[in-house]
N, CA, C and O atoms as CSV, one atom per row, in Angstrom:
chain,resi,resn,atom,element,x,y,z
A,1,MET,N,N,204.703,253.942,56.517
A,1,MET,CA,C,204.767,254.012,55.088
A,1,MET,C,C,205.827,255.021,54.706
A,1,MET,O,O,205.942,256.076,55.330
A,2,SER,N,N,206.596,254.706,53.690
A,2,SER,CA,C,207.583,255.642,53.196
A,2,SER,C,C,207.656,255.530,51.680
A,2,SER,O,O,207.214,254.550,51.082
A,3,MET,N,N,208.219,256.550,51.091
A,3,MET,CA,C,208.344,256.570,49.646
A,3,MET,C,C,209.824,256.618,49.304
A,3,MET,O,O,210.604,257.286,49.983
A,4,ALA,N,N,210.208,255.910,48.254
A,4,ALA,CA,C,211.597,255.918,47.830
A,4,ALA,C,C,211.953,257.283,47.265
A,4,ALA,O,O,211.206,257.837,46.459
A,5,HIS,N,N,213.067,257.816,47.673
A,5,HIS,CA,C,213.541,259.099,47.189
A,5,HIS,C,C,215.040,258.953,47.029
A,5,HIS,O,O,215.790,259.033,48.002
A,6,GLY,N,N,215.469,258.739,45.804
A,6,GLY,CA,C,216.880,258.451,45.595
A,6,GLY,C,C,217.192,257.100,46.199
A,6,GLY,O,O,216.519,256.114,45.897
A,7,SER,N,N,218.198,257.041,47.046
A,7,SER,CA,C,218.558,255.775,47.678
A,7,SER,C,C,217.985,255.632,49.084
A,7,SER,O,O,218.045,254.551,49.670
A,8,ALA,N,N,217.428,256.718,49.630
A,8,ALA,CA,C,216.897,256.670,50.992
A,8,ALA,C,C,215.373,256.718,50.979
A,8,ALA,O,O,214.768,257.344,50.109
A,9,ALA,N,N,214.769,256.056,51.942
A,9,ALA,CA,C,213.313,256.084,52.071
A,9,ALA,C,C,212.918,257.356,52.830
A,9,ALA,O,O,213.496,257.684,53.866
A,10,VAL,N,N,211.920,258.063,52.288
A,10,VAL,CA,C,211.421,259.291,52.902
A,10,VAL,C,C,210.012,259.004,53.419
A,10,VAL,O,O,209.172,258.508,52.668
A,11,PRO,N,N,209.741,259.309,54.692
A,11,PRO,CA,C,208.395,259.058,55.213
A,11,PRO,C,C,207.350,259.821,54.404
A,11,PRO,O,O,207.555,260.979,54.041
A,12,ALA,N,N,206.241,259.167,54.128
A,12,ALA,CA,C,205.155,259.802,53.385
A,12,ALA,C,C,204.544,260.909,54.230
A,12,ALA,O,O,204.329,260.739,55.431
A,13,THR,N,N,204.268,262.031,53.604
A,13,THR,CA,C,203.600,263.111,54.322
A,13,THR,C,C,202.128,262.753,54.494
A,13,THR,O,O,201.617,261.833,53.857
A,14,LEU,N,N,201.468,263.488,55.356
A,14,LEU,CA,C,200.041,263.277,55.564
A,14,LEU,C,C,199.273,263.560,54.273
A,14,LEU,O,O,198.303,262.868,53.963
A,15,ALA,N,N,199.702,264.565,53.529
A,15,ALA,CA,C,199.052,264.884,52.247
A,15,ALA,C,C,199.200,263.733,51.254
A,15,ALA,O,O,198.272,263.448,50.497
A,16,MET,N,N,200.347,263.075,51.250
A,16,MET,CA,C,200.553,261.917,50.368
A,16,MET,C,C,199.644,260.765,50.780
A,16,MET,O,O,199.051,260.095,49.935
A,17,ARG,N,N,199.544,260.544,52.083
A,17,ARG,CA,C,198.677,259.473,52.574
A,17,ARG,C,C,197.214,259.785,52.284
A,17,ARG,O,O,196.434,258.890,51.960
A,18,LEU,N,N,196.851,261.050,52.403
A,18,LEU,CA,C,195.498,261.499,52.067
A,18,LEU,C,C,195.194,261.222,50.601
A,18,LEU,O,O,194.132,260.692,50.274
A,19,LEU,N,N,196.117,261.575,49.724
A,19,LEU,CA,C,195.951,261.336,48.294
A,19,LEU,C,C,195.772,259.847,48.003
A,19,LEU,O,O,194.900,259.453,47.228
A,20,GLU,N,N,196.602,259.040,48.630
A,20,GLU,CA,C,196.528,257.589,48.429
A,20,GLU,C,C,195.207,257.006,48.933
A,20,GLU,O,O,194.625,256.132,48.290
A,21,ALA,N,N,194.740,257.487,50.072
A,21,ALA,CA,C,193.529,256.941,50.694
A,21,ALA,C,C,192.238,257.462,50.071
A,21,ALA,O,O,191.242,256.741,50.005
A,22,THR,N,N,192.253,258.723,49.610
A,22,THR,CA,C,190.995,259.352,49.178
A,22,THR,C,C,190.984,259.824,47.734
A,22,THR,O,O,189.917,260.040,47.159
A,23,GLY,N,N,192.146,259.984,47.150
A,23,GLY,CA,C,192.230,260.531,45.799
A,23,GLY,C,C,192.206,262.052,45.764
A,23,GLY,O,O,192.211,262.640,44.683
A,24,VAL,N,N,192.181,262.703,46.932
A,24,VAL,CA,C,192.153,264.169,46.998
A,24,VAL,C,C,193.590,264.677,46.959
A,24,VAL,O,O,194.405,264.342,47.819
A,25,ASP,N,N,193.892,265.500,45.936
A,25,ASP,CA,C,195.244,266.027,45.741
A,25,ASP,C,C,195.305,267.478,46.206
A,25,ASP,O,O,194.775,268.370,45.543
A,26,LEU,N,N,195.944,267.709,47.332
A,26,LEU,CA,C,196.016,269.046,47.906
A,26,LEU,C,C,196.973,269.972,47.174
A,26,LEU,O,O,196.971,271.178,47.419
A,27,THR,N,N,197.788,269.429,46.282
A,27,THR,CA,C,198.691,270.300,45.516
A,27,THR,C,C,197.904,271.197,44.566
A,27,THR,O,O,198.435,272.196,44.081
A,28,HIS,N,N,196.654,270.857,44.296
A,28,HIS,CA,C,195.823,271.671,43.407
A,28,HIS,C,C,195.293,272.925,44.090
A,28,HIS,O,O,194.859,273.856,43.411
A,29,CYS,N,N,195.318,272.965,45.417
A,29,CYS,CA,C,194.812,274.124,46.152
A,29,CYS,C,C,195.781,275.291,45.988
A,29,CYS,O,O,196.968,275.171,46.290
A,30,TYR,N,N,195.262,276.426,45.506
A,30,TYR,CA,C,196.121,277.593,45.359
A,30,TYR,C,C,195.727,278.730,46.301
A,30,TYR,O,O,196.029,279.895,46.044
A,31,GLN,N,N,195.050,278.376,47.393
A,31,GLN,CA,C,194.779,279.289,48.495
A,31,GLN,C,C,193.923,280.496,48.103
A,31,GLN,O,O,194.201,281.616,48.532
A,32,CYS,N,N,192.902,280.279,47.303
A,32,CYS,CA,C,192.021,281.383,46.924
A,32,CYS,C,C,191.130,281.814,48.088
A,32,CYS,O,O,190.700,282.967,48.144
A,33,GLY,N,N,190.848,280.889,49.027
A,33,GLY,CA,C,190.063,281.206,50.203
A,33,GLY,C,C,188.556,281.118,50.028
A,33,GLY,O,O,187.811,281.422,50.960
A,34,LYS,N,N,188.090,280.705,48.848
A,34,LYS,CA,C,186.642,280.606,48.628
A,34,LYS,C,C,186.000,279.579,49.556
A,34,LYS,O,O,184.849,279.744,49.960
A,35,CYS,N,N,186.726,278.533,49.894
A,35,CYS,CA,C,186.190,277.510,50.801
A,35,CYS,C,C,185.919,278.110,52.174
A,35,CYS,O,O,184.851,277.903,52.749
A,36,SER,N,N,186.875,278.841,52.686
A,36,SER,CA,C,186.729,279.453,54.007
A,36,SER,C,C,185.662,280.546,54.001
A,36,SER,O,O,184.918,280.697,54.970
A,37,ALA,N,N,185.591,281.299,52.921
A,37,ALA,CA,C,184.622,282.393,52.830
A,37,ALA,C,C,183.180,281.878,52.838
A,37,ALA,O,O,182.278,282.570,53.309
A,38,GLY,N,N,182.961,280.669,52.319
A,38,GLY,CA,C,181.607,280.137,52.259
A,38,GLY,C,C,181.231,279.226,53.403
A,38,GLY,O,O,180.064,278.859,53.537
A,39,CYS,N,N,182.181,278.853,54.227
A,39,CYS,CA,C,181.929,277.881,55.294
A,39,CYS,C,C,181.072,278.488,56.403
A,39,CYS,O,O,181.436,279.519,56.968
A,40,PRO,N,N,179.936,277.860,56.720
A,40,PRO,CA,C,179.089,278.392,57.790
A,40,PRO,C,C,179.716,278.263,59.183
A,40,PRO,O,O,179.254,278.903,60.127
A,41,MET,N,N,180.758,277.449,59.317
A,41,MET,CA,C,181.410,277.247,60.617
A,41,MET,C,C,182.771,277.937,60.722
A,41,MET,O,O,183.432,277.830,61.755
A,42,ALA,N,N,183.196,278.634,59.686
A,42,ALA,CA,C,184.549,279.208,59.649
A,42,ALA,C,C,184.852,280.116,60.835
A,42,ALA,O,O,185.975,280.122,61.340
A,43,THR,N,N,183.864,280.878,61.280
A,43,THR,CA,C,184.124,281.802,62.394
A,43,THR,C,C,184.362,281.072,63.713
A,43,THR,O,O,184.927,281.644,64.646
A,44,GLU,N,N,183.939,279.821,63.795
A,44,GLU,CA,C,184.126,279.025,65.012
A,44,GLU,C,C,185.420,278.213,64.982
A,44,GLU,O,O,185.859,277.698,66.011
A,45,MET,N,N,186.019,278.102,63.817
A,45,MET,CA,C,187.180,277.226,63.633
A,45,MET,C,C,188.481,277.887,64.070
A,45,MET,O,O,188.653,279.098,63.931
A,46,ASP,N,N,189.397,277.074,64.602
A,46,ASP,CA,C,190.726,277.589,64.903
A,46,ASP,C,C,191.517,277.761,63.604
A,46,ASP,O,O,192.314,278.692,63.489
A,47,TYR,N,N,191.310,276.883,62.636
A,47,TYR,CA,C,191.910,276.999,61.312
A,47,TYR,C,C,190.812,276.845,60.274
A,47,TYR,O,O,190.250,275.758,60.141
A,48,PRO,N,N,190.486,277.902,59.530
A,48,PRO,CA,C,189.509,277.715,58.459
A,48,PRO,C,C,190.064,276.738,57.416
A,48,PRO,O,O,191.263,276.461,57.389
A,49,SER,N,N,189.194,276.231,56.576
A,49,SER,CA,C,189.588,275.160,55.652
A,49,SER,C,C,190.784,275.523,54.772
A,49,SER,O,O,191.638,274.671,54.527
A,50,SER,N,N,190.865,276.756,54.293
A,50,SER,CA,C,192.007,277.119,53.444
A,50,SER,C,C,193.323,277.031,54.224
A,50,SER,O,O,194.352,276.657,53.661
A,51,VAL,N,N,193.294,277.368,55.500
A,51,VAL,CA,C,194.498,277.277,56.333
A,51,VAL,C,C,194.844,275.813,56.590
A,51,VAL,O,O,196.018,275.442,56.567
A,52,LEU,N,N,193.832,274.978,56.834
A,52,LEU,CA,C,194.088,273.540,56.999
A,52,LEU,C,C,194.758,272.958,55.760
A,52,LEU,O,O,195.697,272.168,55.864
A,53,MET,N,N,194.267,273.357,54.578
A,53,MET,CA,C,194.867,272.852,53.333
A,53,MET,C,C,196.337,273.250,53.271
A,53,MET,O,O,197.185,272.453,52.870
A,54,ARG,N,N,196.636,274.486,53.669
A,54,ARG,CA,C,198.020,274.961,53.639
A,54,ARG,C,C,198.898,274.226,54.649
A,54,ARG,O,O,200.046,273.893,54.353
A,55,LEU,N,N,198.359,273.975,55.838
A,55,LEU,CA,C,199.120,273.226,56.847
A,55,LEU,C,C,199.540,271.871,56.294
A,55,LEU,O,O,200.663,271.421,56.522
A,56,LEU,N,N,198.634,271.222,55.568
A,56,LEU,CA,C,198.933,269.907,55.011
A,56,LEU,C,C,199.859,269.999,53.801
A,56,LEU,O,O,200.679,269.110,53.574
A,57,GLN,N,N,199.728,271.061,53.035
A,57,GLN,CA,C,200.577,271.232,51.847
A,57,GLN,C,C,202.055,271.365,52.197
A,57,GLN,O,O,202.912,270.969,51.407
A,58,THR,N,N,202.362,271.911,53.358
A,58,THR,CA,C,203.767,272.149,53.703
A,58,THR,C,C,204.557,270.851,53.858
A,58,THR,O,O,205.762,270.812,53.608
A,59,GLY,N,N,203.860,269.786,54.276
A,59,GLY,CA,C,204.554,268.523,54.497
A,59,GLY,C,C,205.398,268.512,55.757
A,59,GLY,O,O,206.125,267.552,56.011
A,60,GLN,N,N,205.307,269.566,56.546
A,60,GLN,CA,C,206.081,269.670,57.781
A,60,GLN,C,C,205.354,268.930,58.900
A,60,GLN,O,O,204.174,269.190,59.137
A,61,PRO,N,N,206.030,268.013,59.593
A,61,PRO,CA,C,205.376,267.232,60.650
A,61,PRO,C,C,204.648,268.074,61.691
A,61,PRO,O,O,203.548,267.710,62.106
A,62,GLN,N,N,205.228,269.185,62.120
A,62,GLN,CA,C,204.582,270.003,63.146
A,62,GLN,C,C,203.306,270.650,62.616
A,62,GLN,O,O,202.333,270.803,63.355
A,63,GLN,N,N,203.309,271.030,61.342
A,63,GLN,CA,C,202.111,271.607,60.730
A,63,GLN,C,C,201.021,270.539,60.603
A,63,GLN,O,O,199.842,270.821,60.814
A,64,GLU,N,N,201.421,269.323,60.259
A,64,GLU,CA,C,200.466,268.214,60.159
A,64,GLU,C,C,199.836,267.923,61.520
A,64,GLU,O,O,198.629,267.698,61.616
A,65,ILE,N,N,200.652,267.929,62.562
A,65,ILE,CA,C,200.144,267.706,63.920
A,65,ILE,C,C,199.149,268.810,64.288
A,65,ILE,O,O,198.117,268.535,64.900
A,66,SER,N,N,199.454,270.050,63.922
A,66,SER,CA,C,198.531,271.157,64.192
A,66,SER,C,C,197.184,270.913,63.528
A,66,SER,O,O,196.141,271.181,64.124
A,67,ALA,N,N,197.197,270.410,62.304
A,67,ALA,CA,C,195.953,270.107,61.598
A,67,ALA,C,C,195.193,268.988,62.312
A,67,ALA,O,O,193.976,269.067,62.480
A,68,LEU,N,N,195.913,267.952,62.728
A,68,LEU,CA,C,195.273,266.815,63.391
A,68,LEU,C,C,194.741,267.163,64.774
A,68,LEU,O,O,193.768,266.561,65.227
A,69,LYS,N,N,195.359,268.118,65.447
A,69,LYS,CA,C,194.924,268.533,66.781
A,69,LYS,C,C,193.854,269.627,66.721
A,69,LYS,O,O,193.322,270.029,67.756
A,70,SER,N,N,193.542,270.103,65.538
A,70,SER,CA,C,192.638,271.240,65.421
A,70,SER,C,C,191.202,270.903,65.802
A,70,SER,O,O,190.754,269.763,65.677
A,71,HIS,N,N,190.513,271.904,66.260
A,71,HIS,CA,C,189.083,271.785,66.552
A,71,HIS,C,C,188.297,271.816,65.241
A,71,HIS,O,O,187.206,271.252,65.153
A,72,SER,N,N,188.847,272.468,64.239
A,72,SER,CA,C,188.185,272.659,62.950
A,72,SER,C,C,187.728,271.365,62.304
A,72,SER,O,O,186.627,271.302,61.758
A,73,ILE,N,N,188.555,270.335,62.358
A,73,ILE,CA,C,188.194,269.088,61.671
A,73,ILE,C,C,186.956,268.454,62.283
A,73,ILE,O,O,186.254,267.688,61.622
A,74,TRP,N,N,186.685,268.774,63.550
A,74,TRP,CA,C,185.499,268.241,64.232
A,74,TRP,C,C,184.283,269.139,64.046
A,74,TRP,O,O,183.153,268.696,64.248
A,75,LEU,N,N,184.499,270.390,63.664
A,75,LEU,CA,C,183.396,271.318,63.438
A,75,LEU,C,C,182.839,271.240,62.023
A,75,LEU,O,O,181.737,271.726,61.769
A,76,CYS,N,N,183.573,270.644,61.109
A,76,CYS,CA,C,183.115,270.533,59.723
A,76,CYS,C,C,181.767,269.816,59.676
A,76,CYS,O,O,181.622,268.717,60.211
A,77,LEU,N,N,180.789,270.441,59.036
A,77,LEU,CA,C,179.440,269.884,58.933
A,77,LEU,C,C,179.266,268.955,57.739
A,77,LEU,O,O,178.218,268.326,57.587
A,78,SER,N,N,180.280,268.867,56.899
A,78,SER,CA,C,180.201,268.110,55.643
A,78,SER,C,C,179.035,268.589,54.777
A,78,SER,O,O,178.393,267.794,54.090
A,79,CYS,N,N,178.773,269.891,54.817
A,79,CYS,CA,C,177.680,270.468,54.032
A,79,CYS,C,C,178.067,270.623,52.564
A,79,CYS,O,O,177.206,270.810,51.704
A,80,GLU,N,N,179.361,270.544,52.283
A,80,GLU,CA,C,179.946,270.606,50.949
A,80,GLU,C,C,179.895,271.987,50.297
A,80,GLU,O,O,180.106,272.106,49.090
A,81,THR,N,N,179.618,273.026,51.077
A,81,THR,CA,C,179.661,274.378,50.528
A,81,THR,C,C,181.064,274.684,50.014
A,81,THR,O,O,181.225,275.257,48.937
A,82,CYS,N,N,182.073,274.299,50.786
A,82,CYS,CA,C,183.466,274.532,50.384
A,82,CYS,C,C,183.788,273.822,49.068
A,82,CYS,O,O,184.433,274.388,48.185
A,83,PHE,N,N,183.334,272.594,48.956
A,83,PHE,CA,C,183.567,271.779,47.759
A,83,PHE,C,C,182.901,272.425,46.548
A,83,PHE,O,O,183.490,272.473,45.469
A,84,CYS,N,N,181.686,272.918,46.719
A,84,CYS,CA,C,180.953,273.565,45.628
A,84,CYS,C,C,181.620,274.859,45.187
A,84,CYS,O,O,181.585,275.204,44.006
A,85,ARG,N,N,182.223,275.573,46.122
A,85,ARG,CA,C,182.850,276.858,45.816
A,85,ARG,C,C,184.273,276.726,45.276
A,85,ARG,O,O,184.788,277.654,44.652
A,86,CYS,N,N,184.902,275.591,45.511
A,86,CYS,CA,C,186.318,275.417,45.152
A,86,CYS,C,C,186.502,275.352,43.638
A,86,CYS,O,O,185.943,274.465,42.992
A,87,PRO,N,N,187.277,276.275,43.058
A,87,PRO,CA,C,187.505,276.244,41.614
A,87,PRO,C,C,188.327,275.029,41.169
A,87,PRO,O,O,188.338,274.680,39.989
A,88,MET,N,N,189.012,274.392,42.120
A,88,MET,CA,C,189.825,273.220,41.798
A,88,MET,C,C,189.123,271.918,42.203
A,88,MET,O,O,189.690,270.832,42.074
A,89,GLU,N,N,187.885,272.039,42.694
A,89,GLU,CA,C,187.058,270.895,43.080
A,89,GLU,C,C,187.733,269.972,44.096
A,89,GLU,O,O,187.692,268.748,43.970
A,90,ILE,N,N,188.351,270.583,45.099
A,90,ILE,CA,C,188.979,269.815,46.174
A,90,ILE,C,C,187.891,269.426,47.171
A,90,ILE,O,O,187.175,270.286,47.685
A,91,ASP,N,N,187.773,268.150,47.435
A,91,ASP,CA,C,186.725,267.621,48.312
A,91,ASP,C,C,187.152,267.771,49.774
A,91,ASP,O,O,187.646,266.827,50.390
A,92,ILE,N,N,186.955,268.958,50.308
A,92,ILE,CA,C,187.392,269.265,51.671
A,92,ILE,C,C,186.657,268.439,52.723
A,92,ILE,O,O,187.284,268.036,53.702
A,93,PRO,N,N,185.356,268.164,52.571
A,93,PRO,CA,C,184.726,267.281,53.555
A,93,PRO,C,C,185.384,265.891,53.614
A,93,PRO,O,O,185.466,265.288,54.684
A,94,LYS,N,N,185.845,265.395,52.481
A,94,LYS,CA,C,186.552,264.115,52.470
A,94,LYS,C,C,187.884,264.251,53.203
A,94,LYS,O,O,188.312,263.327,53.895
A,95,VAL,N,N,188.536,265.397,53.054
A,95,VAL,CA,C,189.777,265.672,53.774
A,95,VAL,C,C,189.501,265.674,55.283
A,95,VAL,O,O,190.253,265.079,56.056
A,96,ALA,N,N,188.423,266.345,55.696
A,96,ALA,CA,C,188.068,266.403,57.122
A,96,ALA,C,C,187.790,265.007,57.668
A,96,ALA,O,O,188.210,264.686,58.779
A,97,ASP,N,N,187.091,264.177,56.903
A,97,ASP,CA,C,186.837,262.790,57.333
A,97,ASP,C,C,188.150,262.050,57.568
A,97,ASP,O,O,188.323,261.380,58.586
A,98,PHE,N,N,189.069,262.177,56.618
A,98,PHE,CA,C,190.374,261.521,56.732
A,98,PHE,C,C,191.122,262.036,57.959
A,98,PHE,O,O,191.698,261.252,58.712
A,99,LEU,N,N,191.114,263.360,58.160
A,99,LEU,CA,C,191.832,263.950,59.291
A,99,LEU,C,C,191.227,263.532,60.627
A,99,LEU,O,O,191.955,263.299,61.592
A,100,ARG,N,N,189.900,263.436,60.690
A,100,ARG,CA,C,189.267,262.966,61.931
A,100,ARG,C,C,189.711,261.543,62.252
A,100,ARG,O,O,190.055,261.236,63.393
A,101,ALA,N,N,189.703,260.685,61.251
A,101,ALA,CA,C,190.117,259.290,61.468
A,101,ALA,C,C,191.578,259.228,61.911
A,101,ALA,O,O,191.926,258.462,62.810
A,102,GLU,N,N,192.418,260.026,61.286
A,102,GLU,CA,C,193.847,260.036,61.638
A,102,GLU,C,C,194.058,260.634,63.030
A,102,GLU,O,O,194.905,260.163,63.788
A,103,SER,N,N,193.297,261.659,63.360
A,103,SER,CA,C,193.376,262.275,64.676
A,103,SER,C,C,192.992,261.269,65.758
A,103,SER,O,O,193.640,261.190,66.802
A,104,LEU,N,N,191.949,260.514,65.504
A,104,LEU,CA,C,191.539,259.461,66.439
A,104,LEU,C,C,192.612,258.386,66.555
A,104,LEU,O,O,192.954,257.953,67.656
A,105,ARG,N,N,193.136,257.960,65.415
A,105,ARG,CA,C,194.144,256.901,65.399
A,105,ARG,C,C,195.381,257.290,66.206
A,105,ARG,O,O,195.968,256.455,66.894
A,106,ARG,N,N,195.770,258.554,66.117
A,106,ARG,CA,C,196.968,259.041,66.811
A,106,ARG,C,C,196.665,259.612,68.193
A,106,ARG,O,O,197.567,260.085,68.885
A,107,ASN,N,N,195.407,259.570,68.591
A,107,ASN,CA,C,194.984,260.111,69.884
A,107,ASN,C,C,195.344,261.593,70.025
A,107,ASN,O,O,195.924,262.013,71.026
A,108,LEU,N,N,194.989,262.373,69.001
A,108,LEU,CA,C,195.303,263.798,68.979
A,108,LEU,C,C,194.046,264.674,68.953
A,108,LEU,O,O,194.113,265.842,68.573
A,109,VAL,N,N,192.923,264.124,69.350
A,109,VAL,CA,C,191.654,264.845,69.280
A,109,VAL,C,C,191.682,266.078,70.183
A,109,VAL,O,O,192.101,266.007,71.338
A,110,HIS,N,N,191.231,267.203,69.637
A,110,HIS,CA,C,191.174,268.460,70.386
A,110,HIS,C,C,190.266,268.295,71.602
A,110,HIS,O,O,189.187,267.717,71.479
A,111,PRO,N,N,190.675,268.787,72.771
A,111,PRO,CA,C,189.868,268.613,73.992
A,111,PRO,C,C,188.454,269.191,73.885
A,111,PRO,O,O,187.527,268.654,74.491
A,112,LYS,N,N,188.275,270.269,73.131
A,112,LYS,CA,C,186.946,270.867,72.991
A,112,LYS,C,C,186.022,270.027,72.106
A,112,LYS,O,O,184.840,270.346,71.975
A,113,ALA,N,N,186.536,268.978,71.508
A,113,ALA,CA,C,185.743,268.149,70.600
A,113,ALA,C,C,185.133,266.932,71.294
A,113,ALA,O,O,184.604,266.046,70.623
A,114,LYS,N,N,185.198,266.875,72.620
A,114,LYS,CA,C,184.714,265.691,73.348
A,114,LYS,C,C,183.262,265.348,73.029
A,114,LYS,O,O,182.956,264.196,72.719
A,115,ASN,N,N,182.360,266.333,73.100
A,115,ASN,CA,C,180.953,266.061,72.819
A,115,ASN,C,C,180.728,265.709,71.352
A,115,ASN,O,O,179.908,264.848,71.033
A,116,ILE,N,N,181.453,266.372,70.471
A,116,ILE,CA,C,181.349,266.061,69.045
A,116,ILE,C,C,181.809,264.631,68.807
A,116,ILE,O,O,181.192,263.893,68.040
A,117,LEU,N,N,182.887,264.245,69.462
A,117,LEU,CA,C,183.416,262.894,69.315
A,117,LEU,C,C,182.437,261.851,69.859
A,117,LEU,O,O,182.273,260.781,69.272
A,118,ARG,N,N,181.799,262.161,70.964
A,118,ARG,CA,C,180.780,261.241,71.498
A,118,ARG,C,C,179.670,261.021,70.483
A,118,ARG,O,O,179.253,259.887,70.245
A,119,PHE,N,N,179.194,262.101,69.890
A,119,PHE,CA,C,178.147,261.998,68.875
A,119,PHE,C,C,178.661,261.216,67.667
A,119,PHE,O,O,177.964,260.348,67.141
A,120,HIS,N,N,179.870,261.525,67.236
A,120,HIS,CA,C,180.504,260.856,66.094
A,120,HIS,C,C,180.548,259.336,66.321
A,120,HIS,O,O,180.169,258.557,65.446
A,121,ARG,N,N,181.010,258.937,67.493
A,121,ARG,CA,C,181.094,257.510,67.808
A,121,ARG,C,C,179.720,256.868,67.918
A,121,ARG,O,O,179.521,255.756,67.430
A,122,ALA,N,N,178.766,257.550,68.551
A,122,ALA,CA,C,177.412,257.006,68.687
A,122,ALA,C,C,176.770,256.831,67.312
A,122,ALA,O,O,176.109,255.827,67.050
A,123,PHE,N,N,176.969,257.805,66.450
A,123,PHE,CA,C,176.412,257.727,65.094
A,123,PHE,C,C,177.015,256.533,64.330
A,123,PHE,O,O,176.295,255.745,63.715
A,124,LEU,N,N,178.336,256.422,64.385
A,124,LEU,CA,C,178.997,255.319,63.673
A,124,LEU,C,C,178.605,253.965,64.270
A,124,LEU,O,O,178.444,252.991,63.534
A,125,ASP,N,N,178.454,253.896,65.581
A,125,ASP,CA,C,178.019,252.653,66.220
A,125,ASP,C,C,176.604,252.284,65.786
A,125,ASP,O,O,176.304,251.109,65.576
A,126,THR,N,N,175.741,253.280,65.652
A,126,THR,CA,C,174.371,253.038,65.202
A,126,THR,C,C,174.373,252.426,63.799
A,126,THR,O,O,173.629,251.485,63.520
A,127,ILE,N,N,175.192,252.955,62.948
A,127,ILE,CA,C,175.286,252.435,61.579
A,127,ILE,C,C,175.891,251.031,61.602
A,127,ILE,O,O,175.418,250.131,60.907
A,128,ARG,N,N,176.928,250.857,62.398
A,128,ARG,CA,C,177.630,249.579,62.456
A,128,ARG,C,C,176.697,248.452,62.948
A,128,ARG,O,O,176.727,247.338,62.425
A,129,TYR,N,N,175.886,248.757,63.941
A,129,TYR,CA,C,175.053,247.724,64.570
A,129,TYR,C,C,173.614,247.694,64.063
A,129,TYR,O,O,172.800,246.926,64.575
A,130,ALA,N,N,173.289,248.511,63.073
A,130,ALA,CA,C,171.916,248.552,62.542
A,130,ALA,C,C,171.644,247.373,61.628
A,130,ALA,O,O,170.542,247.248,61.094
């Protein structure tokens, strides 16, 4: 996917694809850190949620890859504490869902996430075949 920019096509950033797929606009994040401060898993994460948002905001391919390879996206509990605390109402659990799917699609899953991924797949298979 690419977006027209002048006369040349510019590849869509991950943040643009996220916006298109989920409606979550990361440009609204102004790095207050309330999401990370309230996250019960933040101390276990390689990148707390506010840092993940910043990695995606840059639009830099290497930063996007860092987000997709992170252990953090697999540690998110989807408890929505971050979403409740965010003054801009950014749905970070929805962002984590999108990043997990993209990480799987690109085969960039963090090695420490193997057991989490097994559970993730078993859970989705249970729903799919129920």
